[in-house]
C-alpha positions, 0 to 999 in steps of 0.5 A: 266923292260921296254924294247924298240924295235927300228930300221929302217922301215922294219928291223923286230922290230915289229916282234921281239917285238912280238916274245920276248913278246910271249916268256916272256908270255909263261914262265909265266912272267908278261908282257905287250906289248905296240904298240907305232909305227905309223903303229900299227901292233903289235896286228897282229904280236901277232896273232890277226886276226880280223879287229880291236882290242877292246882296247881304244887307249891311244892317244884318251883318254889323258885327262882322263889318265891325270886326273887319274894319277894326283890323289891328287898331289897338284902341278897339278891342272887339266889335262889341266895343265899336259903335257906328260912329267909331272913327278909323285910326292906325291899324284900322282897315281902310277901303278903296272904292270897289276894292278887292276886299272882303266887305265889297265882295260880300255886300256889292251886287251889280244891277245892270252896270251899277254896283249896289249895296243895301242897308236892308229892310226891317224884318219881323224881329225889328217891328216895334222895337228897333230904329232904322238908324241902327241899320244905317250904322253899316253905311256910316262905318263904311264911309268912315273907313272909305278912302275914295279918290278923284273921279270916284263916286259913292251915291247914297239914297237917304231916308226921306225928310229931315230924318237923316239928321237923327245921326251923324251920317249927314256929315259923311258926304262931300255934297248933298243934293236935296230934291224938291218939288215946286210945292210948299211941302216940297221946299219945307224939307229944304228949309229944315236941311238948310238950317241944320246943315248950316251949323256944320258947314254942310254944302246943300244944292237943290234940284227942282223936280217934276217942273212943268212950266215957268210958274213952277220954276219961278216958285222954286227960285223964290223959295230956294234962291241961290241954292237952286242948282238945276231942275228936271222937267216932267219926264215920260222917260222916267214914267216908262222906266218905272213901268218897266219900259226902258227902251233906248236907255239914258240916250233917250232921256229928255235933253233937258234932263240929260243936261241936268245930270251933266250939271250935277256931275260938274258940280260934284267934280268942282267941289273940293275934297276936305279930308280934315273936315270929314274926319273932324265931323266923324270925331265930333259925332263919335264923342257926342254919341259916346257921351249921350249913350254909348259909354254907358251901353258899353261900359267903356270910355269911347273917347279913347277910340279917337286916335290923335295921330291918325291922318285921314285921306290917301296918305293913311293908305300907305 
């Protein structure tokens, strides 16, 4: 299952992404964390304490990623002809989660017991001329070509605010967790996400964060309604972890917050996988991008990259 964590900047979505990923890894579940936030703090939240993570970022290796994923698909003649929304077809290289393949071997590094991929930061050549969504293309291509099975998890820490709607990446997930503080600013991003996601049938569940009492919880219930799944209380454990003190691991996380993490997993596990919908959204946003800019940029009719005979999901692996 693919899970996104979104929310206002400062809401705690990176912290929650790290907590949930560590919770899954601790249970022995196959899990991959992906840092898709422009600020690139997920490795640190997972406990990485060195200056840099020795993981080649996806955003800096898009041509190689495209060449690998297009495989022998006759509809994609080169990496120059492949854009971030290009859906898989017959002949494309499909991926199993953390499989024995070139992409995972190159781009995944472990932080503690959590495998992690990163999109990468802006470098000097990007400043003033590049959009961060170009780097997120690696994540979109990865998810388009991933065939994840039952009990497998991909957890993506997304860009802050409603910025994720600037690309079709928001449709690449089975479930989106929106982290909201009990403030008017905290729930304003929820309303934006709710309204945009409703158009595409995207499931959003709200996690209240930094809740300090009944007034905070009542505010969230009034503002969010039935979309409020659970909440986390103010956490001395998280503060200690952010200061580099992680004695006892998740076993010493506050009981209420451990219960919230269990509820998140139960919610993900209960959500049905809808391969046709994932592929339909991939094709729709590919055609939107083709018409908007990519046909002109490549000099090609990129609608021809859509393979009408391709059947998404596990059967495509055979």
